[in-house]
C-alpha positions in Angstrom: 48.2 -14.6 -12.8 44.3 -14.9 -12.1 43.1 -18.5 -12.0 40.0 -19.6 -13.7 37.2 -21.4 -12.0 38.1 -24.5 -13.7 41.8 -23.8 -12.6 40.9 -23.5 -9.2 38.7 -26.7 -9.1 41.5 -28.8 -11.0 44.0 -27.6 -8.1 41.2 -28.1 -5.3 40.5 -31.9 -6.6 44.3 -32.7 -6.6 44.1 -32.1 -2.7 42.7 -34.9 0.1 39.5 -33.4 1.5 39.7 -32.0 5.0 38.2 -33.6 8.1 35.5 -31.4 10.3 37.6 -31.0 13.3 34.5 -30.8 15.5 33.5 -34.6 14.4 36.3 -35.7 12.1 34.2 -36.5 9.2 35.3 -35.8 5.8 33.8 -32.4 4.6 32.1 -32.0 1.0 33.2 -29.7 -1.6 30.8 -26.8 -2.1 30.3 -24.5 -4.8 29.7 -21.0 -3.2 26.3 -19.0 -4.6 26.3 -16.1 -6.4 24.8 -14.1 -3.6 27.5 -12.1 -1.4 27.4 -12.3 2.4 28.1 -10.4 5.1 29.8 -6.9 4.4 28.8 -7.5 0.8 32.6 -8.2 -0.3 31.7 -11.6 -1.4 33.2 -15.2 -0.3 36.8 -14.5 -2.0 36.7 -17.8 -3.2 34.9 -19.8 -5.6 34.7 -23.3 -3.6 34.6 -24.1 0.1 34.4 -27.5 2.2 31.5 -27.8 4.4 30.6 -30.3 6.9 27.2 -32.0 6.1 27.3 -34.5 8.9 23.9 -34.1 10.7 25.5 -35.4 14.0 28.2 -33.4 14.0 28.4 -31.9 17.8 28.8 -28.4 16.3 25.7 -28.4 14.0 23.5 -30.2 16.8 24.5 -27.6 19.5 24.0 -24.9 16.9 20.0 -25.4 16.9 19.7 -25.2 20.6 22.5 -22.3 21.0 21.0 -19.9 18.5 17.5 -20.6 19.5 18.5 -19.8 23.2 20.8 -16.9 22.8 19.2 -15.1 19.9 15.5 -17.0 19.1 16.7 -17.8 15.9 15.4 -21.2 14.2 19.2 -21.7 12.6 22.5 -23.8 13.1 26.1 -23.8 12.0 28.2 -26.0 9.9 31.7 -26.1 9.8 33.3 -24.4 6.9 36.9 -24.5 5.3 38.8 -22.7 3.1 40.4 -25.3 0.5 44.3 -25.5 0.9 44.5 -24.0 4.5 43.8 -24.8 8.1 41.2 -22.0 8.5 37.8 -23.3 9.8 34.8 -21.0 10.3 31.3 -21.2 10.8 28.5 -20.9 8.4 24.7 -20.1 9.5 22.1 -22.6 8.0 18.5 -22.2 8.5 17.1 -25.8 7.8 18.6 -29.2 7.6 18.9 -28.9 3.8 20.3 -25.4 3.8 23.2 -25.1 1.4 23.0 -28.9 0.2 22.0 -27.7 -3.5 25.4 -26.3 -4.0 27.3 -29.6 -3.1 29.6 -30.9 -5.7 29.2 -34.4 -7.0 32.4 -35.5 -8.2 31.3 -38.2 -9.8 29.3 -35.6 -12.0 32.3 -33.6 -12.4 34.4 -36.5 -13.8 31.7 -37.2 -16.3 31.7 -33.8 -17.5 35.5 -33.7 -17.9 35.2 -37.1 -19.7 32.3 -35.5 -22.2 34.5 -32.2 -22.6 37.6 -34.2 -23.7 35.4 -36.6 -25.9 34.1 -33.5 -27.7 37.3 -31.7 -28.2 38.9 -34.9 -30.0 35.7 -35.4 -31.9 36.1 -31.8 -32.9 39.9 -32.4 -34.0 39.0 -35.5 -35.8 36.2 -33.5 -37.7 38.6 -30.7 -38.6 41.0 -33.2 -40.5 38.1 -34.8 -42.1 37.0 -31.4 -43.5 40.6 -30.6 -44.8 40.9 -34.4 -46.3 37.2 -34.4 -47.5 36.9 -37.7 -45.5 33.2 -37.9 -45.7 33.2 -41.6 -44.6 34.5 -40.8 -41.3 32.3 -37.7 -40.6 29.4 -40.3 -41.2 30.7 -42.7 -38.7 31.0 -40.1 -36.0 27.1 -38.7 -36.9 25.9 -42.0 -36.7 27.9 -43.1 -33.8 25.6 -42.7 -30.6 28.5 -42.6 -28.2 29.5 -39.7 -29.7 28.9 -36.3 -27.9 25.8 -34.5 -29.4 27.8 -31.5 -30.1 30.3 -33.7 -32.2 27.4 -35.4 -33.8 25.5 -32.0 -34.5 28.7 -30.5 -36.4 29.2 -33.7 -38.5 25.4 -33.4 -39.6 26.4 -29.7 -40.7 29.8 -30.9 -42.1 28.6 -33.8 -44.2 26.4 -31.5 -46.1 29.7 -29.6 -47.5 31.7 -33.1 -48.0 29.6 -35.9 -48.7 28.8 -37.3 -52.1 25.4 -38.7 -53.2 26.3 -42.2 -51.6 25.7 -40.3 -48.3 21.9 -39.4 -49.4 20.5 -42.7 -48.4 21.7 -43.1 -44.8 21.0 -39.4 -44.3 17.5 -39.7 -45.2 16.5 -43.2 -43.8 18.5 -42.9 -40.3 16.7 -41.6 -37.5 18.8 -40.2 -34.7 16.3 -39.6 -32.1 17.9 -35.8 -31.7 15.6 -33.0 -33.2 18.5 -30.6 -33.7 20.9 -33.2 -35.4 17.7 -34.4 -37.4 17.3 -31.2 -38.9 21.0 -30.5 -39.9 21.0 -34.1 -41.3 18.0 -32.9 -43.5 19.6 -29.9 -44.1 22.8 -31.6 -45.6 20.4 -34.0 -47.6 19.4 -30.7 -49.6 22.7 -29.4 -49.7 24.3 -32.5 -51.4 21.5 -32.4 -53.9 22.5 -28.7 -54.7 26.1 -29.4 -55.0 25.7 -32.6 -57.4 22.7 -31.2 -59.1 20.3 -34.3 -58.1 16.9 -34.9 -56.7 14.9 -37.6 -55.4 12.6 -39.8 -57.6 9.1 -38.9 -56.6 8.1 -42.6 -57.6 10.9 -44.7 -56.6 13.1 -42.1 -54.2 16.4 -43.1 -55.9 18.6 -40.5 -56.8 18.3 -38.9 -60.3 19.7 -35.9 -62.0 17.8 -32.8 -61.6 17.2 -32.6 -65.2 15.9 -35.8 -65.9 12.8 -36.3 -67.6 12.6 -40.3 -67.1 14.1 -42.2 -63.9 16.7 -44.2 -64.8 15.6 -46.7 -62.1 12.0 -47.0 -62.2 11.3 -45.7 -65.8 8.8 -43.2 -64.6 8.4 -39.9 -66.4 9.8 -37.4 -64.0 9.7 -34.2 -66.1 7.7 -31.4 -64.3 7.6 -33.3 -61.0 
């Protein structure tokens, strides 16, 4: 069975990072670029370990060796295939070469937390839709700690589940996200359509669409 990129990464992260055999410094997890190398067959794996210690003897001596023997302004860094004792050399052409593919494990952790929270939020929303639980949907929508995708879906769903009581918070609260705000505005219109209501042009209270006089401010609204 072929493993996905995510499955490979998850498996790698459970193992201890190797030490560079040339300097004994912990190597960094590195995502291979999409560009093929060598014979064009590709890297063979989606991730490698690389030594980015600029004081590593291999790296330091590499500049002199390649300059003297091949007239190239380049060096090499030690490379390891995850889960193996296979160490090879990777050419680099500047001190920052390859640093753009270093994987920040803190970022990975944050992405995983976001993914799990999004999954949990969508599961809650699915139950809310079935049970017509507009209160919980509104709670998720207005909670800034929720993932934006969850809030966006809640903003859309409240139009299908919410009643006129949801109109005031939808109209009054600004969430600071254009897409979510647009979904909230669209849901306001959808709730009005579902309940045959509209907003009084004078006092902004909710009234029946066919009302001729606003029951809140007493103004004539026929034709408005």
